[in-house]
N, C-alpha and C positions, 0 to 999 in steps of 0.2 A: 517616733519623733526624735528629732536629735537631740542631743545634751544642751541645756541651755548654756548660752556663752555669757550671760549677763544675768546679775542678780539684783533684786531689790528687798530691802528688809524694811517693812512698815513697823513703826514702834508708836504705841500708844500708852497709856497710863495702866489701863487694865480694869479687872473686876473678876470677881469669882464666878466659876463656871458652875458651881453648884454649893449648896451649904457648908459642904467641908472644906471649902478653900476661902470661907471669909475671914477666918482668923489670919491665915496667912496673908490675903490681900491687905488687911487693916495693918499688920505688923510691918509690912513693906512700906506701906504709905507713911505712916507715922514716925517710923525709925529714920526715913530720910532726912537728912539735916537741912535739905534745900526745900523739903515740903512742910514739916513741922519745924520751924525756925524759930528757936526761943532763945531769950538771953540768958541761959542758964550753963553751967558746966556740963560737959559733953557726956559725964557718966550719969548726972542728975537727968538731963534730958532724955536720955536712951530709957531709962527707968521708967520716967513719966509716959514716954511714948508707948511702952510696952504695956503698961497700966491702962491707959484711956485705950488701946487697940483691943485689948481682952475685955474691957467692961462694955465697950461699946458694940462687940460681935453680935450678942443676943439681939439688941435692938435691931442692928442693920439686918440680921437674918430673918426678922419679921418682916421688914420691909420689903426685902427681896422675894421673900415668899408671897407675897401680896402681889406682885408683877407678874406672876405667871410663866416663868421661865425656867421650872424645876428648880427655884430656890437659889438661882444666880443671877448672872447678869447676861443679857444679849450682846455685850460689847465685843467679845472674841468673836462670836458667829458672824456678827456684822463686819467687823474687820476683816476676817477670811473672806467674806463675800467681796469686799473691795479689792482684796488681793487678786481674787479670781478674774474680777472685772478689768482689773488693771493689766494683768499678765496678758489677757486676751486682747486688750486695745494695744498693747504693746507689740504684741505679734502682728497684729493687723497694719500697723502704722511701721513697722521697721522690717518686717519678714523674718525676725530672729526670734528665736524660743526664750523668753524670759522666767526665771525663776523668781516669784514674788512670794515671800515669806512674812510670818508676822510674830512678832514679840511683844511683852509688856513689861513695863517696868515695876508694876506690883502684881502680884499673882503669877499666874501661868497662862502662857509658856514664859518663863523666867529669863529676862534677857541675860542674866548672871551666868545662866548655865550655856551659854552658847559660845563656841570656840572664837578665839580672837581674831581669825580670819575672815569671819563671817560678820564681826562688827567693825573691821577696819575699811572705813569709806576709801574707794577708789572709783573711777570711771566705769570700771567693771562691777562694782559692789557697792550699789546706790543705797546710801541711809536715809530714809523719809520718815521723820517725826511728824505724826499726824495732828500736829498743833498749828493752827493759822497764825497765831500770834506767839510772841515769845515771852516766857516768864522764866524766873528762876525755878519755881515749883514744877515746871514741865521740861522745857528744852534744855536748861542748865542741869536739872536733876539727872536727864536723861544721859547728858554729855559726861556727867561726872561719875555715873555708874559706869560709863563705858571706859572712862579714862582709867578707873580703878582695874581694869581688865588689860586694856592696851598700853597703859604707861603714857599715854598722852591725850590732849583734848582732841576728840575728832570733829569737834565744830570747825577747826582750823583747817581742814583737808579738802581736797577734791574729793567730790562724791556724796558730799553731805547737802541735802536738801535744807535751805532755811526756811522759815516762816515766811508764809505767803499771803499776808494780811492785805498787802499794798499791791498785788499783782492785779492788774486791769481784768486780765481773762478769769481769774479766780472770781473777783467782785462780780463781773458781768453772770458768770454761771450761778452765783447764789441770788443774784436778781432776778434771773430767768426761772429758778426755781420757786422763788417768791410769787413771781407774777403769774406762773402756771398753776400755784395752790390757788390763788385767788380766782383765778379764771376756771377752774374745776377741772384742771388738765393733766393732773397727777394721778398716776395708776396706782389703786389701793394696794395691789400686790407687790409693789416696787419698795413699799416702806412698811416697818412692822408696827403693829397696833395702829394702824392709819386707815381711817376711812375719810376719803375726800367729801368735803361740804357740798360738791356741785359749785357751779359757778355763784361767786358772792356778788349780789347786786351791789353797785355802785361801791365796787372794792377801791376805787382810785381814792376814796376818802376815808377808809378804815385808819385806825391810829396803830401805828406799828412799833411795836417794842422789840429792840434787840437785847435779849438778856445773855450776858456773858457770866461764866464761872467767876465768883469773886476770890479775891486773894487777900491775905491780911495787908495792912497798911504798914507793916514792918518790912514787908518785901520792898513796896516801893520806896520807902525811906533808905533803903539801900542800892537804888538806883535802877529797880525792876522798870523796864518801859511798857510793861502789858497794858496798862490802863491807856496810855497814849497810843499802842498800836490797835489796841480794839475801837478807840475812838475813830481814828483813820479809816480803819475798816468799816465802819458803820457809815461814814461821809463816802467813800467810795461806791459801797453798794448802794445807797441812797441816790447817788448821780445817777446810776445806772436804772434804777428804778423811776427818776424824775423822767428819764428819756423814753421811758415805757408807759408814760401816762399817770403815774401814780402821784396823787396831789395830798395825802394825808400826813398828819404829823407824826414824826418819827422820835423815839425817845431811847436811851441807853441805861441799861441797869444792870445789877448784879446780884446773883443767886448763890445759894449753897453756902451761906455762912455758917461758920461752926465756932462754939466757944465764944466767951466774952471778951476777946480782944477785937480791936477795930478793924472793919473790913472796908474793902473798896465799896463806895457809894455812888448813886442811892441804890439801896437793896430793891430787888424787884418787888417784893412784898408792898414795900413803901410805895413804889411807882403806880404799882395798880391800886393802892388806895387812893393815892393823889388823882390819879385818871377818873377813877370812879367819882370822886368827890368834885371834880372839876366839870363833870357832866358828859364825859367821853363814854358812850354807849356801846361801841362795838371797838375790840382790840384784838390784834393778833400778836401773838410771841414767836420770834424765831431765835434759835440758840446759836448766836453769833460766834461761839467759842469752842464749838462742837461739830466734829465730822460725822459723828455716828449717833444714833438714837440709843439711850441707855437709860440708868436710873434718874440722871438729872433731867431729862426731857420726858421720859414717860411716866415717871412718878411724880417728880417735882413740878414740871411745866402742864403736864398734861392734866393733873390731879389737884395736888396742892395749891399751885397758884391759879387755878381756874375756882377754885371754892372762894379764894380772896377776892377774885374779880367780881364774882357774883354776890358776895357779901357787901361789895361797896359801890353797888349800884350799876356796874357793867352790865349790860343786858346780854350781849352777844361775844363770845370769846373763843379764839381759834389757837390751836397749837400747830405751827407750820414745821414739818419735820426736818431734822438734819439732812444734809445732802447724801449720806450712804452711798449708793452704788447710781446715785443720778446721772445720766450719760454726759453731761457737760461738765460736771464735776471730775469724773474719772479722766475725760479727755484732757482735762488741765493736769490732773497729776501726771499723766502719761507725758505732756509737754515738759513738765519740771524733770521728771525721769531722764527723758532724752537730752535735754538741755545740760543737765548734771553730767550725762555720759559724755558730752561733746565739749562742753564750755564749764569747766569747773572754776571755782572760785581759787584764787592763788594760795598756795600752801602758807601758813605763818601767819596768817591774818584771822586772829580770834574773833568769831562772830559774836560770841558771847559777851566777850570784852566791848564790843562796840554797842552792844545792846544793853549794857548797864549790869552784865550779870555777874562780873568778877570784881567791882571796884572794892568791895570791902574784902576781898579774900586774896590779895596780891601776893603774901608770903606763902599761903597755902596752895596756890597755883602759879607760879611765877612763870610757866612757859605759856600761859592764857594771856599775859598782860603785853601787849604791844604798845 
């Protein structure tokens, strides 16, 4: 096989591969000022972040141990499967050999250990953060880690793939995934810890909850457009579902709340309680902000939220898997990569600024304010 002529770097938030990496993962997560954003002097914020990370490690270790993946998260393995599927699709579509690598902003493989040339977006070196929607805690966090290595914000450069929440092809692929789930046409082996329910009778009238990872309202007050983009994403997916015959109600809610601060609402726990009390007997949950199954889908949605649903009168509960290596989703990613290699965004236009990422940080990141 000839040497790859083009490269793609898939970036995700990450997860520990085994129990020994849990504290490293939590330290990376909580010491990030765009994730653990508090109105404190930096030296106090860092100390508090390290204290919380170390204190949470034993509890998190217990949760990961119960998942059945050797004490760690399946996220890296799932992202590597996506990389392999994307490389094969790109080769089939273009005739070229593509090198598709994976890195994480928290844990390993650590994005901070990559050389600058691997992080610099160009038409031959595509950077693809696997976040459908923009948030300061995901896309901006990633861009700022890379900026510390590159010396500039990469989100302003050709070769950077922007969030895809409003791309019609992406929304159609997700609607296709949901409909195939309802019709019993997803293969068990294509998704982890998944056993299809078979064709669901009268699936057209089931209640569908789109559950997104929540973020603190403090980020929204700083201009984060995450909630707006998740809601638009939901509406576009729903449009495709309606065209396929779906007639049920849809709702948007937010999960994974941590700490006493106010987070985006409604919380998915509260949503399920409301639906059960309102007489909704059949509910399906789709993880709208995730592209891979991991702790938040396999533990939180599949187990914890299921219990909440049953405790509040919901009779039938379904977890719809994240897209993973679902072929239409991989085809969509290939389209975005090819487009980025051919038709890049103009240099100097900071996409983070356009999405509310830098409004409070102008003096800290002047080159990202246009």
